[in-house]
N, C-alpha and C positions, 0 to 999 in steps of 0.2 A: 277646763275651762267653763266647767257651774263649780255654783261652792259648795262646803263642808255640811251646809247644813243637807242637800240634796242625799239620802243612801246610797253605798254603793251599787250597782244592778250585781244580782248576784245570777247564779244560772238556777233556771229553775229546776227544785228539786224531785226527789224522784218520786212521791207521793203526787206533786201535781201534774209531773208529766205520764202516769200513768190512767189515771183521771182524765186528762186530755186525751190520751188513746183508748179510751173508753168512749166519751161523748164522739170521736172524730168516727168511731166504729158502728155509732147505733147500739152500741151496748147497753144495755138498759141496768143500772144499779140503783137502790135504795140508799138515797142519801140524810144520811142524819147528823150531816152540818148545816141542814135548813136555816136559815134566822130570820127568811126575811116571810113574812102573814100571807103576804099576798100572792105570793106563789107555795101556797103548803094548804089550798083548799077551804081557808078560814072564809064562812058566806058571810058577808056585807050586807046592809040595808040598803037596801035601791032608793036611788035615787041620792046617797050620800052623800058624790061629788058636787051634785046639784047647785049647793051654794057659790060654787067655783065663776060661774056663771051669772051670778050677780052683776048688775050694770056699772055697781059703783064701782066694781074693781076697772073700769075703764082708765079711771081718775088716778091720776096718782100725783100722791103724799108724802116725798121724801121726807119721812120721821127718824129720826136714828134708831127708838126706843119700841118703833114699829106705831101700828093705830091705837088711839084710848080703847076705842072697843074691844080690837085682837088683846090687848092687855090687863082690858075688866074682865074679858072674859077669863083668860087664864089663873086670875084672881081667883075670880068666881068659882070656876070647877072644885080650887085645895080644897072647895067648904065641904067636899066630900069625903076628904080625909081628916077631916075635924082644921085644919088650919085655915086663919085668919090673916089675909095680903094684901098690902096694899098696890096697887096697882101700879103708883107711882115706882113699886120696886121690882114693877117686873119691867124685862130684857127681852127683845124681841132676834131672835139670831135664827141663820139658815138651818143648823143642827146643832146635835150639842158637841164635837165635833169643830164646831168654829167657835162657838161658847168657849170653851178650851182655850183655843188659840188666841179670842180677843183676851181672857182672865191670866194668860202668858204674858203676852201683853203689857200688863195692866202693872202685875204684879212681881217680874223677874226683867232684873237687868240683865244681857245676852252672858249665858254663862253660868247663871247664877241656877238653882235647884229645884225642884218640886220632887213631893215626897208621893210617890205612886203603888199599890199595894200589889202583892206575888204570891199567887197567883194573879192574875186578872188578862183579861182583853190585851192583845198586843196593839193597843195603839197606840198608849204614851209615849214610846221609842219616837216614835213615828213624829208624833204633836210638835213636844219638844224639840227635837230636833229641829224641825223647819220654822220655829221657832228660837234657834241657835241659846235653848237652853238645855240644864238636863236633870231629864229624870233618874231620883234613887231611888230605888225601891226597901219597905220596908215590910214583913212578912204573914202572912197571914199562917197561922198552925193549925193545923187538926187533932184536935182529940173529943170526938163523936162530933162534934160540931167546929166549923173554922171561926175563929178567934184571931184579934189581930194580938202582934209578937207586940208588946208596948216598947220591951228592952230594944228592941230593933230603931222603932221611932225615936226612944231617945238618945240615941248613939247619932243622929243623923248630923249632916254637915254644918260650918255652921253657918253658910249664906245659904238654905234653906228658908223657903220664900213662903211655902203654900204648902198644904197636905191635900192629898183627894181620896176621897174615902166613895163605892163603890155600895151603895145600899139597895136592893138587895145586886150583890156582884157577880160579874159574869165572866168564869163561870161558878164559880162554887156556889153563888144562890144565897149565900151568907149576908145576915141584916149584921148591921149594930145592932147592939142591945140597949137598956140604958146605959148603966154601967160603962161601957167602953169606951160612947158615946161623952159621958162623963168625963171619963180619963183624957183625950183626946181632947176637948176642948180645952181641960185645965193645963195641958200640955204647951197647944196654942197660944193663949194666953200668956204661956210662961218663956214663949221661944219669941213669941209674933210673929208665929203663922196665920196667913190664912186659911179657911179651911173650907174646900171645895165638896160638896156632898151629890153624886152622881147617883141620882135616885130613878133612871129612866124606866128600870121595871119593878116600882113600887107600887103599882097595880096587882101586879102578879105574887103573891104571897102563896105560901101551903101552908098549913097546920096552923092556921093563925090563933094565937093567942098562948101559942106553948114556951113563948120568950117574951119579957117583956120586951119590946123592942123601937127603937128610936124611929126605925125607917117609915117607909112608908107617908112623909107628909116634910113637907117644909117646916111644917110645928118642931117637927123632930131637934132640925137643926137651928135654927134662924133663930127660933124661941130661945133656946138654951144656948145658941154661942152669944145671944144677943145681951143674955142678961149675964152672960160671963166676961164680955167685953172683948166681944172675939171677932171680927170681919167677918162674913160668911156665905158662899153662894152656893146654893140650890140649882139643882140640870135636869129637864126634864123634854120632852116633844112630842109631838102625833105620831113619832116612827113606832112608838110601843105605845103609848096612853089611847092611842086608835085604832095602832096598828097600820100606819097609811107611812108610811117610807119614805116614798115617790113625793109625796106635798113640803117633802123638806120645810119645815117649821119647825122648833125646839126652843126653848128659852131659857132665863136664867132669871132666880130672887135672889136679889142683895137683899143680907140682913148685915144686922151688928149696932153697934153702938151706934147713935145717929150720925154725930158729926162722922165718924170716919168712912161709916156708910155713905151719906149724900156726897160725899168726896170720893167715891170708887163710882158712882154713879156720876158723876162731873166726867173724869176722866174716860169712866165707859162711852159717854157720848160721845166723846171724839174720835174714840176707837170707831163707835157704829156708824157716823157718820161721815169714816172715813171710806165705807165699805157697799153699804144702806144694799143687803143683799136680800132682804127677804120680799118676795112678789107681796103685791096687795092681792090681788083672787085671793091666796090663804087665807093671808087679813081678813081679810072680809067677809071671809065662808066658818073663822076661828069660832066662833060663838055657834055654829049651826054645828059644823063639825064633832064639837067637844056635845055638844048636847044628844044630836042622832045619833052616835061614832058607843053606845054604851051597849050594844048589841054584838059591837063587833071585839070588845073590850071579851066581852064575858064569851065567847066565844073560842076566842085566844086562851081566857082561862079554863072553862072548859077543857080543852082539848089538853092542853098540859097538864091540867088535875088528870084528868084520865092516864095518860100517858106514863106520868109518872107512878101511878098506884099497876100500871102491867109491869112497869121496870120493875118494883120492887117485889110485887108478887113472882114475877120469874124469876131473880133472883135467890127466891128462898132455895129455890131446886141447888142453888150452884153453890154451895159455902167458899169456893175460892175465892169468887167473885163480890165484891161490898158495892150495894149500892152507898156515895156517903151524903150522910145527913143536907138535906138541902133546905132552906126557908124561903125562896121565893126565884122568879127568873123564866127561860126558859129554857134551858140546861136543867144536865145533871153528869155526874162525874162517876166512873165506875173505879175502882181498885180493881186490876186481873194481877195474875200471874206472872211474878217477873221474871218467866223462863226466854223471852227474846226481849229484846227490845223494841222499847214505841214504835217505832219506825220498821221496823219487822213485825209484827202486827197488825199494824194499820194496814200497809203493803199487803200482806198477805190475808185480811178478812176483803180486802176491793181486789185479789184477785183471787182466792177461791169462793168468796162469798157474794159478791159484786155488793159489799156495803162502805159506805166512806166514814169513815168517823176521826174526830178529830184528837191525834196524839197530845195527850197532857202537856209536853214541850213546848208546846205552841202556845198557851198559855205561863209559860216558865212555872209549873210544879216544879218544884226541889229535887225529886227524885221519879224513878220508876214505880211502879208501871200505871199508869192511869188512861183511860178514855174519854172524852165529851163528848155526848150526846145533844142532840135538839132536839127537848118535847116539842116541837111545831105539828113535824109530819102528820098525813095522814092514819090515824087510827089502827087500820087492817095492815099497811104501809111500815107502821111502826114495830110491833108486835110481832110481828112475820119478824123483822132483820132483827129486833132484839132478840129471840130466841135464837135463832143462828148466830147472832153475834156471843151469847153468855156460850152455847156450846161450844162453839169453837174456841173458846180462852179456858 
């Protein structure tokens, strides 16, 4: 009855079933998978959402790429990252997921491939399948820090049309270095791949300055890619930049050789005009949201930095557990002894310690045993739960 693009419905796995049972019984537990800042006790400025009531929001202007004022606000916001962006290169979307969907429509015929990192957030498999294209993984390898295994990219199938980089990656927290970006751009130029750079976490970096990074600005991707003759798209949005996922506004910034970039924008205009999915109130409010939302961003950064420091300090007392290096983002990866399967570890943690974490296989880690924890939870909840987690493992 349904198309093959719809994933087959699987039975609820054991971990999801255990979580549902605890919630149904009202049993409290420490949720170290929380990724929604609006549920993590982050303080937001009073009146932050007031601009959504602007009377201009009553007027509907169906512009495919969004209101000019909103696109200009995105371009202006890039200056704090050192990037110079023309508002004409900005395309508003309802989310980063929608931006991916539009780009897969733009770049791929049915059945063709998009190259995606592994490990990474398990979204690409679903988004590509829904668009009738394939997600072909390339490897990130850990050697004291996560690095792209260029050999897996070089072995990509001939029908690959684009490569996705996530910098900082979710959940590894790894950022592209300038050297990695140079190699990546060279491959894209030689293979005629488009480059899609997901930088939703680029505002949240740790230990900045320890590595020469291309992350944290579309400047790193669009400028380098444009000079190298590579079509590129940089993705971000309000969900992370101001910690407001419920407002549903993302954007992409197109870069590359002028003729190719402009042709891509013309084609994207047709796609965007077919959906017109971004609401007017959030577009009208965007300049103020980006301006007044800075304290929320700072609060999220303070929370994640503090929790990462706590995790690292506690882990020093447990030599069998290793907190892997991270450059940025909202997550941390803990390598634990492989005395049990990851499935059993996370189930036992939930059963015995009332702590919920993600197993590494959820993000396609190539081997066991890894646990992924969010750095967003309340400081006291996080420190207590992490101490018990390390002791248990």
